[in-house]
C-alpha positions as CSV (number, residue, x, y, z in Angstrom):
1,M,24.3,-18.3,-92.4
2,Q,23.3,-21.7,-91.9
3,K,25.4,-22.1,-88.7
4,K,23.8,-19.1,-87.4
5,V,20.4,-20.6,-88.1
6,E,21.2,-23.9,-86.6
7,K,22.6,-22.0,-83.5
8,R,19.5,-19.7,-83.2
9,T,17.4,-23.4,-83.6
10,S,19.3,-24.8,-80.7
11,E,19.0,-21.7,-78.4
12,I,15.4,-21.7,-79.3
13,S,15.2,-25.4,-78.2
14,K,16.7,-24.7,-75.3
15,Q,14.5,-21.9,-74.1
16,K,11.4,-24.2,-75.2
17,E,12.8,-26.4,-73.0
18,E,13.4,-24.4,-70.1
19,L,10.0,-22.6,-70.4
20,Q,8.2,-26.0,-70.5
21,K,10.4,-27.0,-67.5
22,Q,9.3,-23.7,-65.7
23,S,5.8,-24.6,-66.9
24,E,5.7,-27.6,-65.1
25,E,7.6,-26.7,-61.7
26,L,4.4,-23.7,-61.7
27,K,1.8,-26.5,-62.6
28,K,3.0,-28.5,-59.7
29,A,3.8,-25.8,-57.2
30,Y,0.3,-24.8,-58.2
31,E,-1.2,-28.3,-57.1
32,E,0.4,-28.0,-54.0
33,I,-0.7,-24.9,-53.4
34,K,-4.8,-26.0,-54.2
35,V,-4.1,-29.2,-52.1
36,K,-2.7,-26.7,-48.8
37,N,-5.9,-24.3,-49.8
38,I,-8.2,-27.5,-49.5
39,A,-6.4,-28.3,-46.3
40,I,-6.5,-25.4,-44.9
41,E,-10.4,-24.7,-45.4
42,E,-10.8,-28.1,-43.9
43,A,-9.1,-27.3,-41.0
44,F,-10.3,-23.8,-40.6
45,E,-14.4,-25.2,-41.3
46,H,-13.1,-27.8,-38.2
47,L,-11.7,-24.8,-36.2
48,T,-15.6,-23.2,-36.8
49,N,-17.4,-26.3,-35.8
50,S,-15.0,-26.9,-33.1
51,F,-15.9,-22.7,-31.8
52,A,-19.5,-23.2,-32.4
53,K,-19.6,-26.8,-30.1
54,L,-17.1,-24.7,-27.7
55,S,-19.6,-21.6,-27.4
56,D,-22.5,-23.7,-27.0
57,L,-20.9,-26.4,-24.2
58,N,-20.0,-22.8,-22.4
59,R,-23.4,-21.3,-22.9
60,E,-24.9,-24.6,-21.2
61,K,-22.5,-24.4,-18.4
62,D,-23.0,-21.0,-17.5
63,G,-27.0,-22.1,-17.8
64,I,-26.6,-25.1,-15.5
65,I,-24.1,-22.9,-12.9
66,S,-27.0,-20.6,-12.9
67,I,-29.6,-22.9,-12.4
68,V,-27.7,-25.1,-9.6
69,A,-27.0,-21.7,-7.9
70,H,-30.5,-20.5,-7.8
71,D,-32.0,-24.1,-6.5
72,L,-29.6,-24.5,-4.1
73,R,-30.7,-21.5,-2.2
74,T,-33.8,-23.2,-1.6
75,P,-32.3,-25.8,1.0
76,L,-29.8,-23.5,2.4
77,N,-33.1,-21.4,3.1
78,N,-34.8,-23.9,4.5
79,I,-32.1,-25.2,6.8
80,E,-32.0,-21.1,8.0
81,G,-35.7,-21.3,8.5
82,L,-35.4,-24.4,10.8
83,I,-32.5,-23.2,12.3
84,Q,-34.3,-20.3,13.6
85,L,-37.4,-22.4,15.0
86,V,-34.9,-24.6,17.2
87,S,-32.8,-21.6,18.5
88,M,-36.7,-20.4,20.0
89,D,-36.2,-23.4,22.2
90,G,-35.5,-21.8,25.7
91,N,-33.7,-25.1,26.6
92,L,-31.1,-25.2,24.4
93,S,-27.5,-26.7,26.3
94,D,-24.6,-24.9,25.1
95,D,-23.6,-27.7,22.7
96,Q,-26.8,-27.4,21.1
97,K,-26.4,-23.5,20.6
98,D,-22.7,-24.0,19.5
99,Y,-24.1,-26.4,16.5
100,I,-26.1,-24.2,15.3
101,I,-23.9,-21.0,15.4
102,K,-21.5,-23.8,13.4
103,I,-24.7,-24.6,11.2
104,R,-25.4,-21.1,10.3
105,T,-21.6,-20.2,9.3
106,V,-22.0,-22.7,6.7
107,V,-24.9,-21.8,5.2
108,K,-23.5,-18.0,5.3
109,H,-20.6,-19.7,3.3
110,G,-22.9,-21.5,1.0
111,N,-24.8,-18.2,0.4
112,E,-22.0,-16.4,-0.2
113,M,-20.5,-18.8,-2.8
114,I,-23.9,-19.0,-4.1
115,R,-23.5,-14.9,-5.0
116,D,-20.1,-15.0,-5.8
117,L,-20.9,-17.5,-8.5
118,L,-24.2,-15.7,-10.0
119,D,-21.9,-12.4,-10.2
120,I,-19.2,-14.2,-12.2
121,N,-21.7,-15.6,-14.9
122,Q,-23.8,-12.2,-15.0
123,A,-20.5,-10.4,-15.4
124,K,-19.4,-12.5,-18.4
125,N,-23.1,-12.3,-20.2
126,Q,-24.6,-8.9,-19.5
127,K,-23.5,-5.5,-18.4
128,P,-25.2,-5.0,-15.1
129,E,-27.4,-2.0,-14.4
130,L,-25.5,0.1,-11.7
131,K,-27.3,1.9,-9.2
132,I,-25.6,5.4,-8.9
133,S,-25.8,7.5,-5.8
134,T,-23.8,10.2,-4.2
135,I,-21.9,8.9,-1.3
136,D,-20.2,10.7,1.8
137,L,-17.0,8.6,2.4
138,T,-17.0,9.3,6.1
139,E,-20.3,8.4,7.3
140,F,-20.3,5.5,4.3
141,I,-16.5,3.7,5.6
142,T,-17.9,4.4,9.4
143,N,-21.1,2.2,8.8
144,W,-19.1,-0.6,6.9
145,N,-16.3,-0.6,9.5
146,V,-18.7,-2.1,12.1
147,H,-19.4,-5.1,10.3
148,F,-15.6,-6.3,10.7
149,E,-15.4,-5.6,14.9
150,K,-16.4,-8.9,15.4
151,S,-14.1,-10.5,12.7
152,L,-11.1,-8.4,13.8
153,A,-11.4,-9.0,17.7
154,A,-11.8,-13.0,17.1
155,K,-7.9,-12.6,15.7
156,N,-6.8,-9.8,17.7
157,Q,-6.2,-7.9,15.0
158,Q,-6.7,-3.8,14.5
159,L,-7.8,-1.7,11.6
160,V,-5.7,1.4,11.0
161,L,-7.8,4.0,9.1
162,T,-6.3,7.2,7.6
163,N,-8.5,10.1,7.7
164,E,-7.6,11.7,4.1
165,F,-11.1,10.3,3.0
166,Q,-13.0,13.1,5.3
167,D,-14.8,16.0,3.5
168,L,-14.9,13.7,0.1
169,T,-18.1,12.8,-1.6
170,I,-18.4,10.5,-4.6
171,Q,-20.8,9.4,-7.0
172,T,-20.8,5.4,-7.3
173,D,-22.6,2.6,-6.8
174,A,-22.5,2.2,-3.0
175,G,-23.4,-1.6,-2.9
176,L,-20.7,-2.5,-5.6
177,L,-18.1,-0.2,-3.7
178,S,-19.2,-1.7,-0.3
179,R,-18.4,-5.3,-1.8
180,I,-15.0,-4.6,-3.0
181,L,-14.1,-3.2,0.6
182,D,-16.1,-6.4,2.2
183,N,-14.1,-9.2,0.0
184,L,-10.5,-7.0,0.3
185,M,-11.2,-6.7,4.5
186,T,-12.2,-10.4,4.4
187,N,-9.1,-11.5,2.5
188,A,-6.9,-9.4,4.8
189,I,-8.1,-10.9,7.6
190,K,-8.4,-14.5,6.5
191,F,-4.8,-14.5,5.4
192,S,-3.2,-12.3,8.5
193,E,-2.1,-14.0,11.7
194,K,-3.5,-13.1,14.9
195,G,-2.3,-9.8,16.6
196,T,-1.2,-8.1,13.2
197,S,-3.1,-4.8,11.8
198,I,-4.7,-4.1,8.6
199,Y,-3.9,-0.8,7.0
200,I,-6.8,0.7,4.7
201,N,-5.8,4.3,2.9
202,I,-8.4,6.5,1.0
203,N,-7.5,9.5,-1.0
204,C,-8.5,11.3,-4.1
205,E,-6.0,11.4,-6.9
206,D,-6.7,13.1,-10.6
207,D,-10.9,12.4,-10.0
208,K,-9.9,9.1,-9.2
209,L,-10.8,7.4,-5.7
210,I,-7.5,5.4,-4.6
211,L,-8.4,3.1,-2.1
212,S,-5.4,0.7,-0.8
213,I,-6.0,-2.1,1.7
214,K,-2.4,-3.6,3.3
215,D,-1.5,-6.4,5.6
216,E,0.9,-8.1,7.8
217,G,0.3,-11.4,6.2
218,P,2.6,-13.7,4.5
219,G,2.6,-12.1,0.9
220,I,1.9,-13.3,-2.6
221,S,4.7,-14.9,-5.1
222,A,5.2,-13.9,-8.3
223,A,3.9,-17.0,-9.8
224,D,0.7,-16.7,-7.6
225,Q,0.4,-12.9,-9.0
226,Q,0.3,-13.9,-12.5
227,K,-3.2,-15.9,-11.9
228,M,-4.5,-14.3,-8.9
229,F,-7.3,-12.6,-10.7
230,K,-8.5,-15.5,-12.5
231,P,-12.2,-17.6,-11.4
232,F,-11.2,-20.6,-9.0
233,T,-7.8,-20.0,-8.5
234,R,-6.3,-21.5,-5.1
235,L,-3.4,-19.8,-4.1
236,S,-0.4,-20.9,-2.3
237,A,-1.0,-18.5,0.7
238,T,-3.7,-20.4,2.8
239,P,-6.3,-19.2,5.4
240,T,-4.3,-18.8,8.8
241,G,-7.4,-19.7,10.9
242,G,-8.9,-22.4,9.1
243,E,-11.7,-20.1,7.2
244,P,-13.1,-21.2,4.0
245,S,-12.1,-20.2,0.7
246,N,-13.6,-21.0,-3.0
247,G,-10.9,-19.1,-4.8
248,L,-13.6,-16.4,-6.3
249,G,-13.0,-13.6,-3.9
250,L,-10.2,-11.9,-6.1
251,S,-11.9,-12.4,-9.5
252,I,-15.1,-11.1,-7.8
253,I,-13.2,-8.1,-7.0
254,K,-11.5,-7.4,-10.4
255,S,-15.4,-7.8,-12.0
256,L,-16.7,-5.4,-9.8
257,C,-13.9,-2.6,-9.9
258,Q,-14.2,-3.3,-13.9
259,Q,-18.0,-2.7,-13.2
260,L,-17.4,0.3,-11.6
261,G,-14.9,1.8,-14.4
262,G,-12.2,1.1,-12.3
263,K,-8.9,-1.1,-12.0
264,I,-7.2,-3.0,-9.4
265,R,-3.5,-4.0,-8.3
266,V,-1.5,-5.5,-6.4
267,E,2.0,-5.1,-4.6
268,S,3.2,-7.6,-2.4
269,E,6.4,-9.7,-1.5
270,L,6.8,-13.3,0.1
271,E,6.9,-12.2,3.9
272,K,6.3,-8.7,3.3
273,G,2.3,-8.5,3.2
274,T,0.5,-7.7,0.3
275,T,-1.4,-4.4,-0.8
276,F,-4.4,-4.2,-2.9
277,I,-4.9,-0.8,-5.1
278,V,-7.7,0.1,-6.1
279,S,-8.8,3.0,-8.6
280,I,-12.2,4.0,-9.7
281,P,-13.8,6.9,-11.0
282,M,-15.1,9.7,-8.5
283,Q,-17.9,10.2,-10.4
284,I,-20.2,8.1,-12.8
285,E,-22.5,9.9,-15.1
286,T,-24.4,7.3,-16.2
287,A,-26.4,4.5,-14.8
288,K,-25.2,1.9,-17.3
289,A,-21.8,-0.2,-16.6
């Protein structure tokens, strides 16, 4: 009987020691978890503060861009006004007339860059109000096409339009649609060699207007296609006629497409040209993006 008691006592003692050991291990683990929780809380607080600072810096940056862009318009407009005064002089030499043309080109490019910067800022910070109207595409494209006759002629390029959009009407923002076409066409002319053709195809599919612009340029690499719609991104291809490029065009096009409830995608291979395909609703019911 005594042996049984001693054996049982020994077992209880071992169990007690094991429980005490487990208790100490749990206590140690708890302390480690507590320390890690404190570290996580400190890291979270640091990230929160960093995010707040970055948000403040981003707002400040957007504000500075907006102020600078607006302020830059004044001297550019003053330059344009002075050019008009100088142009009124009937005794200008051919060289002087050529200088005036070049100055006007620089002023125009500066104003376009300012407009792009303001558009990027506006698209990020607020939903723009759309001006919806019913558009006859035949009339719209005919009027739009006229603006690029000189640019095409300067590089001996040809614009090929399909007739599939005839008798089509859409309800959208004419100004934004025109700017999408302007940017796509400008890029096609800019990055294509002299003597090439640019193809525009417009049709309707499943209540969507499908607009594609294809060029015979150098194409866009797979690596460039991954980043091409990000602001201020310069791609490998360069303008063929020394035209300026600020890296905002494609990001602007994407933003404009999104404002119209649409999308843009690209199909391209090196040395095989590039096709940009825009899809937007045929009808926008509301006047808000």
